[in-house]
N, CA, C and O atoms as a Tinker XYZ file with bonds, in Angstrom:
   268  protein
     1  N    -20.673000  -62.260000   -7.358000    73     2
     2  CA   -21.150000  -60.910000   -7.282000    64     1     3
     3  C    -20.302000  -60.114000   -6.296000    63     2     4     5
     4  O    -19.949000  -58.962000   -6.549000    81     3
     5  N    -19.988000  -60.733000   -5.193000    73     3     6
     6  CA   -19.161000  -60.034000   -4.196000    64     5     7
     7  C    -17.809000  -59.630000   -4.787000    63     6     8     9
     8  O    -17.293000  -58.553000   -4.490000    81     7
     9  N    -17.248000  -60.492000   -5.615000    73     7    10
    10  CA   -15.959000  -60.173000   -6.234000    64     9    11
    11  C    -16.062000  -58.926000   -7.109000    63    10    12    13
    12  O    -15.162000  -58.085000   -7.102000    81    11
    13  N    -17.144000  -58.805000   -7.854000    73    11    14
    14  CA   -17.333000  -57.624000   -8.705000    64    13    15
    15  C    -17.451000  -56.354000   -7.870000    63    14    16    17
    16  O    -16.884000  -55.314000   -8.206000    81    15
    17  N    -18.198000  -56.463000   -6.777000    73    15    18
    18  CA   -18.380000  -55.296000   -5.903000    64    17    19
    19  C    -17.042000  -54.906000   -5.272000    63    18    20    21
    20  O    -16.709000  -53.724000   -5.185000    81    19
    21  N    -16.288000  -55.899000   -4.839000    73    19    22
    22  CA   -14.993000  -55.617000   -4.211000    64    21    23
    23  C    -13.992000  -55.058000   -5.218000    63    22    24    25
    24  O    -13.133000  -54.249000   -4.869000    81    23
    25  N    -14.112000  -55.496000   -6.468000    73    23    26
    26  CA   -13.237000  -54.980000   -7.513000    64    25    27
    27  C    -13.415000  -53.471000   -7.681000    63    26    28    29
    28  O    -12.467000  -52.761000   -8.019000    81    27
    29  N    -14.630000  -52.988000   -7.444000    73    27    30
    30  CA   -14.923000  -51.562000   -7.548000    64    29    31
    31  C    -14.504000  -50.787000   -6.299000    63    30    32    33
    32  O    -14.678000  -49.571000   -6.229000    81    31
    33  N    -13.950000  -51.499000   -5.314000    73    31    34
    34  CA   -13.452000  -50.896000   -4.064000    64    33    35
    35  C    -14.567000  -50.222000   -3.254000    63    34    36    37
    36  O    -14.351000  -49.184000   -2.630000    81    35
    37  N    -15.741000  -50.816000   -3.272000    73    35    38
    38  CA   -16.834000  -50.302000   -2.439000    64    37    39
    39  C    -16.650000  -50.767000   -1.001000    63    38    40    41
    40  O    -15.929000  -51.727000   -0.734000    81    39
    41  N    -17.307000  -50.079000   -0.089000    73    39    42
    42  CA   -17.214000  -50.439000    1.325000    64    41    43
    43  C    -17.973000  -51.736000    1.591000    63    42    44    45
    44  O    -18.779000  -52.180000    0.773000    81    43
    45  N    -17.702000  -52.330000    2.740000    73    43    46
    46  CA   -18.401000  -53.563000    3.113000    64    45    47
    47  C    -19.899000  -53.331000    3.299000    63    46    48    49
    48  O    -20.708000  -54.206000    2.989000    81    47
    49  N    -20.264000  -52.164000    3.799000    73    47    50
    50  CA   -21.694000  -51.878000    3.969000    64    49    51
    51  C    -22.383000  -51.756000    2.610000    63    50    52    53
    52  O    -23.526000  -52.189000    2.460000    81    51
    53  N    -21.710000  -51.178000    1.629000    73    51    54
    54  CA   -22.261000  -51.094000    0.274000    64    53    55
    55  C    -22.407000  -52.489000   -0.310000    63    54    56    57
    56  O    -23.418000  -52.808000   -0.936000    81    55
    57  N    -21.403000  -53.308000   -0.104000    73    55    58
    58  CA   -21.451000  -54.694000   -0.575000    64    57    59
    59  C    -22.635000  -55.427000    0.034000    63    58    60    61
    60  O    -23.382000  -56.106000   -0.672000    81    59
    61  N    -22.804000  -55.293000    1.320000    73    59    62
    62  CA   -23.898000  -55.954000    2.024000    64    61    63
    63  C    -25.259000  -55.484000    1.512000    63    62    64    65
    64  O    -26.170000  -56.290000    1.316000    81    63
    65  N    -25.388000  -54.181000    1.298000    73    63    66
    66  CA   -26.647000  -53.611000    0.809000    64    65    67
    67  C    -26.953000  -54.118000   -0.593000    63    66    68    69
    68  O    -28.086000  -54.501000   -0.883000    81    67
    69  N    -25.953000  -54.122000   -1.460000    73    67    70
    70  CA   -26.157000  -54.601000   -2.832000    64    69    71
    71  C    -26.585000  -56.062000   -2.852000    63    70    72    73
    72  O    -27.515000  -56.432000   -3.569000    81    71
    73  N    -25.914000  -56.878000   -2.075000    73    71    74
    74  CA   -26.250000  -58.301000   -2.019000    64    73    75
    75  C    -27.674000  -58.478000   -1.507000    63    74    76    77
    76  O    -28.414000  -59.319000   -2.015000    81    75
    77  N    -28.056000  -57.705000   -0.522000    73    75    78
    78  CA   -29.411000  -57.785000    0.019000    64    77    79
    79  C    -30.454000  -57.442000   -1.040000    63    78    80    81
    80  O    -31.455000  -58.146000   -1.168000    81    79
    81  N    -30.233000  -56.368000   -1.803000    73    79    82
    82  CA   -31.182000  -55.982000   -2.853000    64    81    83
    83  C    -31.264000  -57.039000   -3.949000    63    82    84    85
    84  O    -32.343000  -57.320000   -4.469000    81    83
    85  N    -30.127000  -57.618000   -4.293000    73    83    86
    86  CA   -30.124000  -58.650000   -5.327000    64    85    87
    87  C    -30.906000  -59.871000   -4.858000    63    86    88    89
    88  O    -31.674000  -60.450000   -5.626000    81    87
    89  N    -30.714000  -60.264000   -3.605000    73    87    90
    90  CA   -31.469000  -61.392000   -3.052000    64    89    91
    91  C    -32.969000  -61.115000   -3.078000    63    90    92    93
    92  O    -33.760000  -61.984000   -3.447000    81    91
    93  N    -33.359000  -59.893000   -2.682000    73    91    94
    94  CA   -34.779000  -59.540000   -2.694000    64    93    95
    95  C    -35.342000  -59.575000   -4.118000    63    94    96    97
    96  O    -36.473000  -60.013000   -4.331000    81    95
    97  N    -34.560000  -59.117000   -5.078000    73    95    98
    98  CA   -34.962000  -59.137000   -6.481000    64    97    99
    99  C    -35.173000  -60.574000   -6.956000    63    98   100   101
   100  O    -36.158000  -60.870000   -7.631000    81    99
   101  N    -34.259000  -61.452000   -6.606000    73    99   102
   102  CA   -34.370000  -62.863000   -7.002000    64   101   103
   103  C    -35.595000  -63.506000   -6.361000    63   102   104   105
   104  O    -36.345000  -64.209000   -7.039000    81   103
   105  N    -35.808000  -63.280000   -5.087000    73   103   106
   106  CA   -36.969000  -63.849000   -4.387000    64   105   107
   107  C    -38.261000  -63.304000   -4.975000    63   106   108   109
   108  O    -39.218000  -64.053000   -5.171000    81   107
   109  N    -38.297000  -62.011000   -5.258000    73   107   110
   110  CA   -39.488000  -61.379000   -5.845000    64   109   111
   111  C    -39.856000  -62.034000   -7.179000    63   110   112   113
   112  O    -41.035000  -62.131000   -7.518000    81   111
   113  N    -38.867000  -62.475000   -7.923000    73   111   114
   114  CA   -39.079000  -63.082000   -9.237000    64   113   115
   115  C    -39.013000  -64.607000   -9.188000    63   114   116   117
   116  O    -38.457000  -65.244000  -10.083000    81   115
   117  N    -39.578000  -65.174000   -8.147000    73   115   118
   118  CA   -39.704000  -66.628000   -8.005000    64   117   119
   119  C    -38.371000  -67.361000   -8.077000    63   118   120   121
   120  O    -38.277000  -68.456000   -8.632000    81   119
   121  N    -37.353000  -66.746000   -7.511000    73   119   122
   122  CA   -36.024000  -67.332000   -7.360000    64   121   123
   123  C    -35.377000  -67.718000   -8.698000    63   122   124   125
   124  O    -34.637000  -68.698000   -8.782000    81   123
   125  N    -35.668000  -66.936000   -9.731000    73   123   126
   126  CA   -35.000000  -67.137000  -11.020000    64   125   127
   127  C    -33.660000  -66.409000  -11.003000    63   126   128   129
   128  O    -33.484000  -65.413000  -10.300000    81   127
   129  N    -32.728000  -66.923000  -11.785000    73   127   130
   130  CA   -31.412000  -66.293000  -11.859000    64   129   131
   131  C    -31.538000  -64.960000  -12.602000    63   130   132   133
   132  O    -32.253000  -64.877000  -13.600000    81   131
   133  N    -30.854000  -63.923000  -12.127000    73   131   134
   134  CA   -30.960000  -62.601000  -12.753000    64   133   135
   135  C    -30.651000  -62.590000  -14.249000    63   134   136   137
   136  O    -31.215000  -61.775000  -14.978000    81   135
   137  N    -29.774000  -63.470000  -14.724000    73   135   138
   138  CA   -29.470000  -63.491000  -16.156000    64   137   139
   139  C    -30.643000  -63.983000  -16.986000    63   138   140   141
   140  O    -30.668000  -63.764000  -18.197000    81   139
   141  N    -31.614000  -64.640000  -16.367000    73   139   142
   142  CA   -32.800000  -65.128000  -17.067000    64   141   143
   143  C    -33.887000  -64.057000  -17.166000    63   142   144   145
   144  O    -34.909000  -64.270000  -17.819000    81   143
   145  N    -33.675000  -62.916000  -16.527000    73   143   146
   146  CA   -34.703000  -61.885000  -16.464000    64   145   147
   147  C    -34.284000  -60.671000  -17.277000    63   146   148   149
   148  O    -33.099000  -60.353000  -17.380000    81   147
   149  N    -35.253000  -60.014000  -17.841000    73   147   150
   150  CA   -34.964000  -58.843000  -18.655000    64   149   151
   151  C    -35.395000  -57.554000  -17.985000    63   150   152   153
   152  O    -35.646000  -57.501000  -16.781000    81   151
   153  N    -35.469000  -56.534000  -18.790000    73   151   154
   154  CA   -35.809000  -55.194000  -18.326000    64   153   155
   155  C    -37.189000  -55.144000  -17.669000    63   154   156   157
   156  O    -37.387000  -54.434000  -16.683000    81   155
   157  N    -38.132000  -55.895000  -18.215000    73   155   158
   158  CA   -39.501000  -55.876000  -17.676000    64   157   159
   159  C    -39.532000  -56.336000  -16.222000    63   158   160   161
   160  O    -40.281000  -55.782000  -15.417000    81   159
   161  N    -38.738000  -57.331000  -15.879000    73   159   162
   162  CA   -38.695000  -57.832000  -14.494000    64   161   163
   163  C    -38.092000  -56.793000  -13.557000    63   162   164   165
   164  O    -38.538000  -56.633000  -12.421000    81   163
   165  N    -37.082000  -56.094000  -14.041000    73   163   166
   166  CA   -36.453000  -55.046000  -13.236000    64   165   167
   167  C    -37.454000  -53.914000  -13.007000    63   166   168   169
   168  O    -37.603000  -53.428000  -11.885000    81   167
   169  N    -38.136000  -53.498000  -14.070000    73   167   170
   170  CA   -39.131000  -52.435000  -13.948000    64   169   171
   171  C    -40.255000  -52.832000  -13.003000    63   170   172   173
   172  O    -40.728000  -52.014000  -12.214000    81   171
   173  N    -40.681000  -54.084000  -13.086000    73   171   174
   174  CA   -41.747000  -54.573000  -12.199000    64   173   175
   175  C    -41.314000  -54.518000  -10.739000    63   174   176   177
   176  O    -42.101000  -54.138000   -9.872000    81   175
   177  N    -40.066000  -54.894000  -10.460000    73   175   178
   178  CA   -39.547000  -54.859000   -9.101000    64   177   179
   179  C    -39.447000  -53.422000   -8.596000    63   178   180   181
   180  O    -39.826000  -53.137000   -7.460000    81   179
   181  N    -38.943000  -52.523000   -9.425000    73   179   182
   182  CA   -38.831000  -51.118000   -9.032000    64   181   183
   183  C    -40.202000  -50.497000   -8.799000    63   182   184   185
   184  O    -40.373000  -49.682000   -7.891000    81   183
   185  N    -41.180000  -50.880000   -9.618000    73   183   186
   186  CA   -42.550000  -50.393000   -9.427000    64   185   187
   187  C    -43.111000  -50.900000   -8.113000    63   186   188   189
   188  O    -43.769000  -50.157000   -7.386000    81   187
   189  N    -42.854000  -52.161000   -7.808000    73   187   190
   190  CA   -43.284000  -52.741000   -6.540000    64   189   191
   191  C    -42.679000  -51.973000   -5.362000    63   190   192   193
   192  O    -43.368000  -51.662000   -4.391000    81   191
   193  N    -41.387000  -51.675000   -5.461000    73   191   194
   194  CA   -40.731000  -50.942000   -4.380000    64   193   195
   195  C    -41.356000  -49.562000   -4.198000    63   194   196   197
   196  O    -41.550000  -49.109000   -3.070000    81   195
   197  N    -41.668000  -48.902000   -5.297000    73   195   198
   198  CA   -42.225000  -47.548000   -5.235000    64   197   199
   199  C    -43.657000  -47.547000   -4.714000    63   198   200   201
   200  O    -44.018000  -46.710000   -3.886000    81   199
   201  N    -44.474000  -48.483000   -5.196000    73   199   202
   202  CA   -45.901000  -48.446000   -4.862000    64   201   203
   203  C    -46.249000  -49.184000   -3.576000    63   202   204   205
   204  O    -47.062000  -48.706000   -2.785000    81   203
   205  N    -45.652000  -50.319000   -3.368000    73   203   206
   206  CA   -46.011000  -51.142000   -2.199000    64   205   207
   207  C    -45.136000  -50.876000   -0.985000    63   206   208   209
   208  O    -45.603000  -50.936000    0.153000    81   207
   209  N    -43.869000  -50.581000   -1.230000    73   207   210
   210  CA   -42.947000  -50.382000   -0.103000    64   209   211
   211  C    -42.568000  -48.921000    0.076000    63   210   212   213
   212  O    -41.789000  -48.579000    0.965000    81   211
   213  N    -43.118000  -48.067000   -0.766000    73   211   214
   214  CA   -42.913000  -46.616000   -0.681000    64   213   215
   215  C    -41.431000  -46.242000   -0.629000    63   214   216   217
   216  O    -41.019000  -45.384000    0.151000    81   215
   217  N    -40.646000  -46.899000   -1.470000    73   215   218
   218  CA   -39.209000  -46.625000   -1.535000    64   217   219
   219  C    -38.968000  -45.283000   -2.225000    63   218   220   221
   220  O    -39.647000  -44.936000   -3.192000    81   219
   221  N    -38.015000  -44.553000   -1.725000    73   219   222
   222  CA   -37.674000  -43.253000   -2.311000    64   221   223
   223  C    -36.974000  -43.461000   -3.654000    63   222   224   225
   224  O    -36.552000  -44.569000   -3.987000    81   223
   225  N    -36.861000  -42.387000   -4.407000    73   223   226
   226  CA   -36.199000  -42.474000   -5.710000    64   225   227
   227  C    -34.715000  -42.825000   -5.544000    63   226   228   229
   228  O    -34.146000  -43.533000   -6.375000    81   227
   229  N    -34.102000  -42.337000   -4.485000    73   227   230
   230  CA   -32.690000  -42.675000   -4.264000    64   229   231
   231  C    -32.526000  -44.165000   -3.953000    63   230   232   233
   232  O    -31.551000  -44.786000   -4.373000    81   231
   233  N    -33.471000  -44.727000   -3.224000    73   231   234
   234  CA   -33.438000  -46.172000   -2.949000    64   233   235
   235  C    -33.625000  -46.947000   -4.235000    63   234   236   237
   236  O    -32.933000  -47.937000   -4.467000    81   235
   237  N    -34.539000  -46.517000   -5.066000    73   235   238
   238  CA   -34.766000  -47.178000   -6.346000    64   237   239
   239  C    -33.520000  -47.119000   -7.216000    63   238   240   241
   240  O    -33.189000  -48.097000   -7.886000    81   239
   241  N    -32.830000  -45.996000   -7.216000    73   239   242
   242  CA   -31.580000  -45.874000   -7.980000    64   241   243
   243  C    -30.514000  -46.811000   -7.427000    63   242   244   245
   244  O    -29.751000  -47.411000   -8.184000    81   243
   245  N    -30.467000  -46.933000   -6.115000    73   243   246
   246  CA   -29.512000  -47.836000   -5.483000    64   245   247
   247  C    -29.802000  -49.284000   -5.896000    63   246   248   249
   248  O    -28.888000  -50.049000   -6.204000    81   247
   249  N    -31.082000  -49.644000   -5.896000    73   247   250
   250  CA   -31.482000  -51.003000   -6.281000    64   249   251
   251  C    -31.123000  -51.250000   -7.735000    63   250   252   253
   252  O    -30.580000  -52.303000   -8.068000    81   251
   253  N    -31.416000  -50.301000   -8.596000    73   251   254
   254  CA   -31.109000  -50.452000  -10.025000    64   253   255
   255  C    -29.608000  -50.642000  -10.229000    63   254   256   257
   256  O    -29.198000  -51.465000  -11.047000    81   255
   257  N    -28.808000  -49.913000   -9.518000    73   255   258
   258  CA   -27.350000  -50.053000   -9.620000    64   257   259
   259  C    -26.902000  -51.431000   -9.127000    63   258   260   261
   260  O    -25.985000  -52.030000   -9.689000    81   259
   261  N    -27.544000  -51.919000   -8.089000    73   259   262
   262  CA   -27.172000  -53.239000   -7.541000    64   261   263
   263  C    -27.523000  -54.357000   -8.512000    63   262   264   265
   264  O    -26.759000  -55.301000   -8.709000    81   263
   265  N    -28.702000  -54.220000   -9.112000    73   263   266
   266  CA   -29.147000  -55.261000  -10.040000    64   265   267
   267  C    -28.308000  -55.203000  -11.302000    63   266   268
   268  O    -28.518000  -55.997000  -12.219000    81   267
């Protein structure tokens, strides 16, 4: 994943943030690999962020881009 992010020439802080969101997504979904999960799992995670963690829409967009 880091290689893909670096290929896009993103900053190290962006890389770190993306990796963090991906890890949280995996943990939220019982440590399943992201390729095993579909749209419903992504929507469930974004809903959780919005309702339980009060994440802003920009944060949700950032998470969606990372995933």
